[in-house]
C-alpha positions as a Markdown table, in Angstrom:
| # | Residue | x | y | z |
|---|---|---|---|---|
| 1 | Unk | 0.0 | 0.0 | 0.0 |
| 2 | Unk | 1.3 | 3.4 | -0.9 |
| 3 | Unk | 0.8 | 6.0 | 1.9 |
| 4 | Unk | 0.8 | 9.7 | 1.2 |
| 5 | Unk | 0.4 | 12.4 | 3.9 |
| 6 | Unk | -0.3 | 15.9 | 2.8 |
| 7 | Unk | -0.2 | 18.8 | 5.3 |
| 8 | Unk | -1.8 | 22.0 | 4.1 |
| 9 | Unk | -1.1 | 25.4 | 5.8 |
| 10 | Unk | 1.3 | 23.8 | 8.4 |
| 11 | Unk | 4.2 | 21.4 | 8.8 |
| 12 | Unk | 3.2 | 17.9 | 10.2 |
| 13 | Unk | 5.3 | 16.8 | 13.1 |
| 14 | Unk | 7.1 | 13.5 | 13.2 |
| 15 | Unk | 4.8 | 12.4 | 16.0 |
| 16 | Unk | 1.7 | 13.2 | 13.9 |
| 17 | Unk | 3.3 | 11.3 | 10.9 |
| 18 | Unk | 4.0 | 8.3 | 13.1 |
| 19 | Unk | 0.4 | 8.4 | 14.4 |
| 20 | Unk | -1.0 | 8.4 | 10.9 |
| 21 | Unk | 1.4 | 5.6 | 9.8 |
| 22 | Unk | 0.2 | 3.5 | 12.8 |
| 23 | Unk | -3.4 | 4.1 | 12.0 |
| 24 | Unk | -3.0 | 3.3 | 8.3 |
| 25 | Unk | -1.5 | -0.1 | 9.2 |
| 26 | Unk | -5.0 | -0.8 | 10.7 |
| 27 | Unk | -6.5 | -0.3 | 7.2 |
| 28 | Unk | -3.9 | -2.6 | 5.7 |
| 29 | Unk | -4.6 | -5.4 | 8.2 |
| 30 | Unk | -8.3 | -5.2 | 7.3 |
| 31 | Unk | -7.9 | -5.2 | 3.6 |
| 32 | Unk | -4.8 | -6.4 | 1.9 |
| 33 | Unk | -5.6 | -5.1 | -1.6 |
| 34 | Unk | -5.5 | -1.3 | -0.9 |
| 35 | Unk | -3.6 | 0.4 | -3.6 |
| 36 | Unk | -3.1 | 3.8 | -2.1 |
| 37 | Unk | -4.2 | 5.7 | 1.1 |
| 38 | Unk | -3.9 | 9.5 | 1.1 |
| 39 | Unk | -4.3 | 11.5 | 4.3 |
| 40 | Unk | -5.0 | 15.2 | 3.7 |
| 41 | Unk | -4.6 | 17.4 | 6.8 |
| 42 | Unk | -5.6 | 21.1 | 6.6 |
| 43 | Unk | -5.7 | 23.9 | 9.1 |
| 44 | Unk | -8.8 | 26.1 | 8.4 |
| 45 | Unk | -8.4 | 29.8 | 9.0 |
| 46 | Unk | -9.3 | 31.7 | 11.2 |
| 47 | Unk | -7.9 | 30.0 | 14.3 |
| 48 | Unk | -11.0 | 28.7 | 16.1 |
| 49 | Unk | -12.1 | 25.6 | 17.9 |
| 50 | Unk | -12.6 | 22.7 | 15.4 |
| 51 | Unk | -10.3 | 24.1 | 12.7 |
| 52 | Unk | -8.5 | 20.9 | 11.8 |
| 53 | Unk | -9.9 | 19.3 | 8.7 |
| 54 | Unk | -8.9 | 15.7 | 8.0 |
| 55 | Unk | -9.7 | 13.7 | 4.9 |
| 56 | Unk | -8.7 | 10.2 | 3.8 |
| 57 | Unk | -8.9 | 8.9 | 0.3 |
| 58 | Unk | -8.4 | 5.1 | -0.1 |
| 59 | Unk | -8.1 | 3.5 | -3.6 |
| 60 | Unk | -9.2 | -0.1 | -3.9 |
| 61 | Unk | -9.5 | -2.2 | -7.1 |
| 62 | Unk | -12.9 | -0.9 | -8.5 |
| 63 | Unk | -13.6 | 1.5 | -5.7 |
| 64 | Unk | -12.5 | 4.8 | -4.2 |
| 65 | Unk | -13.4 | 5.4 | -0.5 |
| 66 | Unk | -13.5 | 8.9 | 1.1 |
| 67 | Unk | -14.0 | 10.1 | 4.6 |
| 68 | Unk | -13.7 | 13.7 | 5.9 |
| 69 | Unk | -14.0 | 15.2 | 9.4 |
| 70 | Unk | -13.5 | 18.5 | 11.1 |
| 71 | Unk | -12.2 | 18.3 | 14.7 |
| 72 | Unk | -10.2 | 20.0 | 17.4 |
| 73 | Unk | -7.1 | 17.8 | 16.8 |
| 74 | Unk | -5.7 | 16.0 | 13.8 |
| 75 | Unk | -5.4 | 12.8 | 15.9 |
| 76 | Unk | -9.1 | 12.9 | 16.7 |
| 77 | Unk | -9.9 | 13.5 | 13.0 |
| 78 | Unk | -7.7 | 10.7 | 11.8 |
| 79 | Unk | -9.3 | 8.3 | 14.3 |
| 80 | Unk | -12.8 | 9.1 | 13.2 |
| 81 | Unk | -11.9 | 9.0 | 9.5 |
| 82 | Unk | -10.1 | 5.6 | 9.8 |
| 83 | Unk | -13.1 | 4.2 | 11.7 |
| 84 | Unk | -15.4 | 5.5 | 8.9 |
| 85 | Unk | -13.1 | 4.0 | 6.2 |
| 86 | Unk | -13.0 | 0.6 | 8.0 |
| 87 | Unk | -16.8 | 0.5 | 7.8 |
| 88 | Unk | -16.7 | 1.3 | 4.1 |
| 89 | Unk | -14.1 | -1.4 | 3.6 |
| 90 | Unk | -16.4 | -4.0 | 5.3 |
| 91 | Unk | -19.2 | -2.9 | 2.9 |
| 92 | Unk | -16.8 | -3.1 | -0.1 |
| 93 | Unk | -15.8 | -6.7 | 0.9 |
| 94 | Unk | -19.5 | -7.7 | 1.3 |
| 95 | Unk | -20.2 | -6.5 | -2.3 |
| 96 | Unk | -17.1 | -8.2 | -3.6 |
| 97 | Unk | -18.1 | -11.6 | -2.1 |
| 98 | Unk | -21.5 | -11.6 | -3.7 |
């Protein structure tokens, strides 16, 4: 699986990159035919509560999955998006097995 992390309007810390890498391994364990996972992290101006926008795009053979959340922290956003993508992967697997 190809992993791409894109930070818009800020520089992602090593700690945040490690967190995302760890969470993306959860996706890989669930589905072994993921082609690419792209994490897009964006700080929305002005500086207010819930200004961290997180989006995940996952490419599978025959399907593209997407999840997007706006939260107080990127870690929270990544957690919620990964959970959402995991549910989408389960549905994708059910469709493939029919």
